[in-house]
N, C-alpha and C positions, 0 to 999 in steps of 0.2 A: 701540943694537942689543943684543938679548938674547942672552946666551951660555947655550945650553942643553946644553953639552957636559959640564958638571960632574955629579958623582954626586948632588948635592943639588937638582938642577933639579926644579921642580914641573910642568913641561910634559910632557904625555903625548900620544902619537899614538894617536887613537881613530877608528874609522870612524864616519861620520855615522849609519849604521844602528844601531850599538851604542848610541851616545849617545841617539838619539831613542827607541829601544826601551826603554832603561833609564828615561829621564825620563818617557816616556808611561806606562810601567808603574807608576811611583810615583804619577803624577797619577791614573791610573785607580783604583788601590787607595785613594787618598784620597777620591775622589768617591763610590766605591762604599761605603766604610765610614763616611765622615765627612760625607756630604752628602745623597745622593739616596735611599738605601734605608733602610727602618725596621728597627729591632731587633725580633727575633721575640718578645722578652720583654715590652717595654713598648709596642711598636708605634709608637715615635717616631723621627723623624729627629733628628740632633744639634741642629739649629737649634730644633726644637720643644721638645726636652728642656731646652735652655738657656733658652728663654723661660720655661717653667714653673718651672724651678729659680730663676732670677733673680727672678721676680715673687714666688715664695714666700719667698725670702731677704729680700726687701724688705718683707714683710708685706702685699703687695698681694693679699689673699685675699678670698674671697666675703663674709666677715663685716665687712670694712672698707670705707671709702668708695672710689669709683672714683678712679683717677689718670690723668693725661694719658698717652696711649699713647707719646708721644715720650720720656717719662722712662723707661719700661720698655725701649723700643727702645735708648735710649742706654746703659742699664745692661748690657743683653745685649751690645751691640756693644763697650763699653769693657772688660767683664770676661771675657766668654766667647767671643764669636763675631766674630772680626775680619774681617767682610765688610761689604757695603754696607747702609746703614740701610733701603733700600727692600726688599731681599730679606727682612730680618728682619721688617719691618712686614707684608709680604705673607703671610709664614708665620703671623704673629700674627692677622691678619685672618681667614685661612682657618680657624684654630682656633676662631673665634667665629661662623662662618657655619652656621646651623642647617639650611641646605639642602645643605651639603657634609658635615657630620659628624652622625652619629646622636646623639651626646652631646657637644655643644660643650664645649671645655675652658676657654674664655675667654668672659667676658661683656663686651660692648662697648656703650658709649653713643655715639650718633651714627651717621653713615652708614657701615656696614661692607659696602657693596656690595649687590647684589641678584641675583635669578635672571635678570634681564634683561641681566646682564653689566656693569652700571654699576660704575665704579671706586669704591672707598671714599674717604671724605674723607681729607685729609692727616692725618698722625699728630698734628699740633699741635692739631687740632680734636677728635679722638675721645678717649674715656676708656675705660680697661679695667681689669679685675681678673680673678683666677682664678675660675672657676665652682665651685660646691659640689662637683661630682663630680671636679674637678681635685685637690681636697684628698685624695681617695682615691688618686690617682696618686702623691702626694708623702708620704702618711701614713707615719710612722716613719722618714723619711729621716735624721733626726737620731740614730737609734739604731744607726748603723753597719751598716745592712741592705744597703747597696750599696757597691761600690768607688768610690773617688774618685781622680782623677788631677789633676796640676797643670794650670792653664789655660795659654793660649798664651804668657803672659809670666811664668809661675811665681809670680804674686802671690797667687793664690787656688787653691782646689781645686774641681773640678766633678765631678758623678756621671757614671759611664759608662753607667748605666741607672737608671731610677726604680723604686721598689718596686712600683708599678702594682698596686693591690689589686683591680682588675678587668681582664679580658682586652681591653685597649684596641685591640690590633692587629685583632681580629675586630670589635669594636664600632664603631670609627670608620674602619676600613679604611685604605688608603694608596694614593697614586699618585705616581710619580716616574720619572725617566729618568736613567740614569747611563751610564758607558762600558761598552758591551756588554750592559747589563742595563736592563730597565724593569720596573716593578711596577704592578699594578692589582689591589688587594685591595678588594672591596666592603664597605660597612658591614653590620653584623649587629645583631640584637636583643640587648640586654644580658641580659635574663632567660634567653633561649635559650642564650647563650654560657656563662653562669654554671652553668645546669643541666647543660650538657654537660661542663664542667670537674668538677663534683661527681660525675657519673656515671663519668667516666674515672678519678677518684680511687678510686672504689669498685670499678671493673672495669678494671684496667690493660690487659687484653688485648681491650678492647671493639673490635668491628668498626665500620666506617664506617656501615653501615646503622643500627646502634643509636645511634650519635652523631647521625645525621641525624633520629632521632625527636625530638631536642631542637632542633638547628640545622637547620631545614627548608630554609634558603636565605638569600640576602642579604635584608637589611631596609633599604631605602634611605630616607634622611630625606625624600625627595620622594614616597615611596609608589610607586604604579604597580603593574603586573602583570608578574611575571617568568614567562616560559613556557619550558619545556624542562627537565624534571627530569634527563634524561640528561646535559645539559651541566653541571648543578650537580654531579652525582655524579662526572663526569670531572674537574671542577675541584677537588673536595674530595679526589680520589684522587691526581691528578698535579700539581695547581697550575695547570693550563691547562684552559679550557673556555669555552663560550659559551652565553648565554641571550638570548632576545628579550625586550626590556623595552618594554612599551607603556603608553601613557597610560590613565588611568581615565576613561572617557567614558560618557555616556548620551544617548539621543535623546529629546528632549521634543517632545510634540505641541502645536502651536499652532492657532489658529483658521484658517479658510479653507483647510484641507487642507495646511497648511505644517508644517515640522518645524525644529528647531534642535538642533545637536550641542553638548553642554556638556562641556568638558574640565575636570576638577577636580584631576587629578594628572598630571604629565608625567615622562618618564624622567630618571634621575639625570644631572646635569651638562649637561642640555640648556638652551641659552639661550632663555628664554621669548620675549623680544622678537624674536629672529631666527626663531623658530618661527612666531609670529603673522605676521611679515612674509612668510615663505615661503608660508603658506596664502593670504594676501591676494594675493600675486603669481600664484598658481594661479587665483584668482578673476579677476584683471585680464586675464591672458593666455588665459583661457577654456580652460585645459588640461583642466578638468572642468566640465561644465555643471551649474548648479543651485545654486551658492553665491551668495547675495545680499549677505552682509555678514560681516565677521570683526571681533570686538570683544574686547579684553582688559579684563575687568571685575574683575580681581584687586584686592583691598583687604585691610585688616587682618584680615578674617574668613577670608581664604584665597585660593587660586588659583582663577580662573574665566575660561576662554576660551569665548566664545560664537561658534559658526559658524552663522549664520542661513541657511536654505535657501529656494530659490524654491518656488513652489507645485508640488505633484506630484513634486518631486525625490526621488530614492531616498536616504534618510538613511544606511542601512547601506552602500549601494554607494559613496557619496561618502566615508564614514568609512573603508572598506577602502582606497580610493584614497589617502587622506591617510596612513593607516598605512604604506602601501608607499612613498610618494613624499616624505614629510616626516619630521621627527624626532618625530612623535607615536609612532612605534615605532622603536627602535634595536636594534642588535645589541651586547650588552655582553660584552666578552671578559675573562675572568678571566686574570690573569697573576701568580700569587701568589708573589712573590719577596721574601724577607726575609733579614736578616743573622742567621745562626745559627752560633754559635761563631766569630765574626769572618769568616765566609764567606757569600757570597750563595748562596741555595738556593731552588729551586722547592719550595714546601711545601704540603702538603694540610691538610685540617681537623685530622686527628689529630696531625700534626706540630706545628701551631700550639698546639693545646690541651696537648700533652705538654710542649712547651718552656715554656709559660706555667706549667704546674703545677710543673715542676721549679724554675722561678724563684721561685714562691711558697713552695715548701718551703725553698729557700735563704734567702729574705728572712725568713721566719718563724723559721727556726732562728737566724739571726744576731740578730734582734730579741730572741728568747728568751734567748740568751746574754748580750746587752747588759743586759736587764732583770734577769737572774740576778746578773750582776756588780754592778749598782747596788744590788740588794736585799741582797746579801751585804755590800757595803761599808756600807750604811746600818744593817744589823743589827749589824755590828761596832761602829759608832759608838754605837748605842742601848744595846747591852749595856755599853759603857764608861760611858755617862751614868748608867745604872741603878746600876752599881757605885759611881760617884762620889757619887751622891745617898745611897747607903747609908752612906758614910763621909764625909759632907759636911764635918763639923767639922775632921777631919784634913786634908782636901783644901784647905779654905780656909786653914788654918793654914800648910800647906806653901807655898801660893801667896803668902801675905803675907810669908813668910820669904824668898822668892826675890828675886833682884836685878832680873830682867826676864822677859819672856815666854818667851824661850828657856830661861832658867835654870829657870823654873817648869815647863816641859814636861819638861825633863831630870829634875828632881826627882820629878815624878809618875811617870815611866817607871821610875825607879830605886827609889822607895820603895814604890809600890803595884802594880808590874808592868803598868801601862797600856801600850798600844802607842803609837807616835808619832801615829797618826791619832786615837786616842781622847784622848790628851793635848791635841792641837790643838783638838778639839771642846770639851773641858772648859774650857780657858783662854779659849775664844771664847764660852763660855756667858754669856747675859745674866742679870742678877740676878733678873729677874722669874720666871725659870724655876725658881728655887730654892724652890719651894713643894711642899707635900706632895701636892697633886693631880697634879702633873706626873709623879710616879713612876708613878701609875696609868696616865696617858696613854702614858708611855714603855713601860710593860709591855704595854699593848694594842697599841702600834705594833710592839713586838718580836714578839708572837705573830702579828700579821698578816704581818710580814716573814718569819717562820719558815714560815708557810703558803705564801706566795708562792714562797719558795726551793724548798720541796718540790715545788710545782706546776711550776715552771720545770724543775727537774731531771727530773721525771716526763715532761714533754713532750719534753725532749731525749733521754731514754732510750728512748722508745716512739714509733716512726713513726706508729702509728695515732692516738695522742693528738695528734701534730702535725697530722695530716690533719683531725682533728675541730675543731681550732682554726681551720684555714684554711676549712673548710666553714662553720663558724659565722659567721665574718667575711664570707664571700662571700654568705651568705643575708641578712645584715644589709644589705649593699650592694644586693642584689637587691630587697629589700623597700622600701628607701629610694628607689631610682631607677628601678624597673621602669616600662615603658610598653608599651602594646599594639603589636603588630606593625602596620606600615604597608603593607608590600609583600605583595601576594597572590601565592602560588606556584601555578602551574598546570602539570600534568604534561606536557602536549603543546603544541607550538608550533602555533598556529592558522594554517592555510593561507589566504592572502589571495587570493580569486578576485574579479577586477574585471571586471564585465560591461561590454561595449562601450557599452551604453545609458547607463551612468553618465558616460562620458567625452565622449559626443557627443550633441548635441541631434538627435533624429530629425527629418529635414526632407527633403521632396522637392525634388530639384534636377535640372537638365538637364546631362548630361555629353556632351561631344563628343570624339572621337578622329579625327585626320586621317591620311591616307595618309603624309604627310611627317613625322609624329611629334609634332604639336601636340596638347596635352591641356588641357582646362579644364572647370570646372564653373561654372554660373551659376544664380542664383536664378530661379524661375519668373517672378517679376516682371520681371527684366531680359530674360528670353527673350521674354515676351509683348509687352514694350514695343518690341522690335526688329522689323525687317522680316523676312519669311520667309527671304530669302536673305542677310540681312546678318549672316553668322556670323563675319566677321573673317578668314577664310582667304584666302590668296593665290589668284590666279586659276587657277593651275596645280595646286592642291591639291584633294584629294577627301575628302569626309566618309566615314569608314569605320564609325563608330559614333556614333549620336545617339539618346538616349533619356532619359525621365524615370525617375530612380532615387532611392533613399533614401540619406542619408548613412551609414546603417549597412550598406549593401551593399558588395560587393567587385567589382573589375574586373580581368579578365585580358586583356592586350593581346599579340597574337601578331605576330611579324615574319616576313618572307619568308626570313630566314636561320636559322629554326628556334629562335628565342628567344621567351620569354614574360616579360612585365613585369607584376608584380602591383602593384595600388594599391587600398587601401581608399578608398572614395568620399570620406570626410571628409578624406583627406590630399591629394586632388587640389586644386591651387591654384584659388582662386575668382577669376573675372574677370567683367567685363561681357560680355554676349553678343556685342557688337560687336568685342571685342578678340580677338586671335589665340590667346592662351593661352600656355602654357609648353612649350618643346620638351623632349621626353624626354631628349635628350642632355645636358641641363644637370644631370641627376642620375644617369643610367645611360649607360654607354659604349655607343655605337652606331656601326656602320660608316657611312661617308659616304653610301653608296648603299643603305642598309638601309631597307626600307619596311614600314609597318604594313599588314597584310592583313585582320585580323579582330580583334574584341574581343567579350567576353561579360561580362555582369554576373550576379552571384549574390547571393541573399539570405543564403545559408548555405553555408559552406565544408565543412560536415560531410556534406552530401548526397552520395549515391552516384550516379555516372554516368560515362560514358566520352567522351573526345574522339576524333575520327577525324581523322588527319593524312595528307595525301598530298603527294608532292613532284613537281616537274616532270620529274625523271628516272626516275619510275615506281615509287616506293616508297610503301607504305601501312602504317598500323598504328593500333591503338587504344591509348589510354593513360587510366588512371583519373584522375579529378579529384583523388583523394587523393594521387596521385604528384606532383601539381603544387602541393602546399601551399607557401606562401611560407616561406622561411628567414629567418634573422636579418639577412641582408644584402640583403633585397629592395629596400630604398630606393636602393641604389647599384649593384646588379648584377642583370643579367637572368639568368634561369634557362634551361636548355635544355629544349625540349619535344620536339625530334626531331633526331637526328643526320643531317646532310647529308654524304654521302660525298665530294662534290667541291665545289670553290669555285663552280662554275657552277650547281650545283643550287639550286633555290628551293622554299620551301614554297608549295603551290598551293591547297590546300583544308584548312579546319579546320571541323569540325562538332561539336556537342555533343549527346549523347543521354542524358537522365535514365535512372535505373535501371528505371523502369516502362515504357520504350519496348519495343514488340514487335519485337525485332530480326529475328525469323524472317520478317517481312513486308517487310523492307527489303533493297534491292539496292544494290550499288555500281555506278554507271555511270561508266566511265572512257572519255574521248574524247580521241583524240590530235590534234595539230595537223594531221597528214596526212589526217585524216578516217576513222579507224578507231574503232569503239566496242566495248566489252566490258562485259557485265552479268553479275554473280554475286552470290550471297548475302553479306550483311554478316558472317554468322557465320563465313565463311571467313577473315576478317581477325583475326589473333590480337591479344590484349592484351599490350602490352610496356611496359617502363619508359620514363621520360621521356628517357633518354639513348640509347635504342635507335634504330636506323635503320629498322626495320620490315622488311616483306617485299615481294616484287615484286607490283605492282598489275596490270601488263599487260606483254606482250612488245612492247617498243617498237622493237626493231631500230635503225634509224637515225632514228627519230622521237622526239618529245617529247610529254609530256602537255599538253593544252590545258585540260582541266577534269576534275574528279572530283566527282560529286554523289551524294547519297543519294536513291533513288527507290523508288516502289512500282509494282506491276504496271500500275496505271491512270494513272500519271503521264504528263503530256505535257511535252516539253522544247522550248525555243526555242534555235536554234543561229544564231550570227552568224559570218560569214566575213570575211576581210580585204578582200574586194571589196565589202563592204556588203550582202551578201545575207542574208536572214532565212528560216529554215525552221522550221515547227512540225511536230513528229513525236511519235508515240506511242512510249513506251519499249518496248512489246510488240513493236515492229518488230525489236528486237535480242533474239534468242533467248538466254535465260540459259545460261551455261556455267560453267566453272571459272575460278578466279583464275589470273593470269599467262599467259593465252592471248593470241594475236595479236588476236582479235576480228574483226568484220566491217566492211566499208566502209559508211559512212553518207552519203557524198557521191559523186556521179558524177565520176570522174576525167576531166579535160579535158586535151587535148594542149597547148593554149595557155592561159596564165593560169589554172591550176587553182585551185579554191577551197581555202582552208585555214581550219580552225576557230580562232577567237580567243576566243569566249565561248559558254558554255552555261548556261542557267538553267532550273530546274524551274518550270513555269507554274502559276498559280493562277487559278481561275475568277473573272472580273471584274477580275483584276489586270493592270495595264499594265506595260510594260517601259521603264524610263528608261535610255537609253544615253548614256554620255559618251565622246567621241572624244579622240584624242591632241591635237587642236587645242582641247580643252576646250569643245567644242560639245555641247549636250544635245539629244537627239532622243527623243521619246516614241513608242513603237510599241504599237499594240493588237494583240497576237499573234493574237487570235481573229477578226480581220478577214482573216487569212491562212488558207488551207486546210491541213488535215492532209495531209501527204504521206508517201510511203514513203521508205525509207532510200536509195533511188537518186536521189532528187531533190536539186537544189542550191538549192531555194527561189526566192524572188523578191527583186529588189534594192529596198532600202528607204533606203539611205544613199548619197549621192554622196561617195565617199571622197576624191576630188580636191578637193572644196570643204570638206568637214567633217573629213576625216581618218579613220583606221582606228579602230574601236571598241576601247576599253581597259577599260571598266567598265560593268557593267549591274546594275540592281537592280529588284526588283519593287515597284511602288507600288500600295497599296490604293486603290481608287476607291469612292466612296460609291454604293451601289446604290439606285436609286429603287424605292419600293414600287409 
């Protein structure tokens, strides 16, 4: 049992929140500063810096032979980076990948991965050494140019930053994720970055637009085209921004009216193998018509993806689709976070260049001080040697008279006023140096050292001279390593417009919609191979729409509850003509008793025209086609085309009139179930929105509407009653009046079993009337075999309703007229 009552007890009572907060805070600080984010001065994360330093310390440089990667990884892990060997090796491999870094810092022999996402070979197989440009990162590190700190076990010292003689953070970029921060800095062109540093050195108050005359934008090692200068400006100002990065492509013409798309550069960090696979999946799934074959023809000469197209396929249209739906074009987001003064900061272009320039001034100042000190020490020694040679005989005599080396040094200091350092150099001097010619050489060295000391002192005293030194060294690096820009910068983001014709193969098909909500499309071949009436519908279902349409057309399906369902023809599921098809309720929520009453197909949704809607309870309106354009959720939700005020109301009539229709010649004919008719001009019906209820069509009183149709002055109508009577009548029998009136009687009222209107159809010359009854019996009537009667007549009986049932549906069928 632990006794914690004493004063010396180490047990503390702390809340879990305090402990977790403090520990996580320490952990976060560690991974932000020591793991995931680059330093703004040398652009390196700690593991990268340790890899370069350890390999340099080992002499594993560009001018020596390659060494096993495992040896370098072991040295880094054992001396500087106490983490897993795999994380060190992964960092080392990335530093060698020419498609990730604009200027790779490590050269590697063997498999170091690929743009296809292939993993590198194990470290025991690959060999590595520092690249030549890495030498510039480490140049002068031995001259006390940067601060060193003890390593993790205090056995060695390691640098906190590298001298970095070129702006590596900009040139090679950085990517990383830490606690609360992430960074995404793109690579840039070495020549442009150096020119910007030099300009900033000469113009400390330079504005961003002047710096961007040099650094035009990112320069990715994989090339490509970066679009959107506004995003680049925003990123260089705030550290955050976005550009569109697209592949470099061209369309080649082949024989037989065929084309192929050639991709020679892809966006940065896009996996080429996955990109090719995605394009091939689009071909297999026929998401876009016209792709014949996709091949990856990349080799040692460079990247090459070939997308071969079918005959007459639209190369530009397919390319636009691929840009939008694959990684041939990506959105690249700048998130420029770096460690600046031990703190993570969002940094813009000028902040990065300024921090680098300040670092170079510090490094060059420290190097100059080091060189000055060394030159002064050597000059002191040389002056002592010259003095010793001028009195050589006395010096030799003194040394020979001395007991040992220490005694000799003491005697030289005492007798000839040499310093301790000079005396050490004299007694260590080799005999062959005691020649007359060496005095001349020593004098020349002394003069040279004198000049160097004066030069170093001048540099340290004059900041402009210091800057001239930095400029000169930067220009040497620029000349030695410069390479042409790979990424093209375009000011504007090109808008991708994908024509429907590109995605769908134009084809004539037969589409059918049934009253109960079944929908299908079939090929003309399947339609012609099936029997005339073998349409797959149940015996109690009716065909509402059946027509030959094109896959590029559009279909609007209207229900009796005031809803409209939109379907592009190519999205309608394909079935054999003998099959029933797919029920709309599988994709769109429909009421159990909701019925389809009408459907219309359109070649173009941009055309102008109006729908006319009328409901059973006496409302009517016009609505523009443009008001019924499909929304984003058209696949899963029906839209409203007319508001029905009561649950019992039903949509009765839908008609469509193109813009060029002469509306002033058209009348609305509203006929009630009780046998009243009202005729008025269509112009009296206002145009309302899709969610409006409309206006009163007729004064119903206790009646309901049986039918509303559009007619002209000379139109004849056929009227069917619930008792099976048919009546042909001229529209002119009903005198035109105003909307919303009671109307006039069009049937003679009987005391017993009065006739009630169930169907009304506008008749066409030569057209017959096909009637379907509630018992699903079909009767064909030739209306012109019946006389034209006045509005007081009840017509003649044509259907035995006891045997066949009451008529529920009628359609005009065209008959072939004989010449």
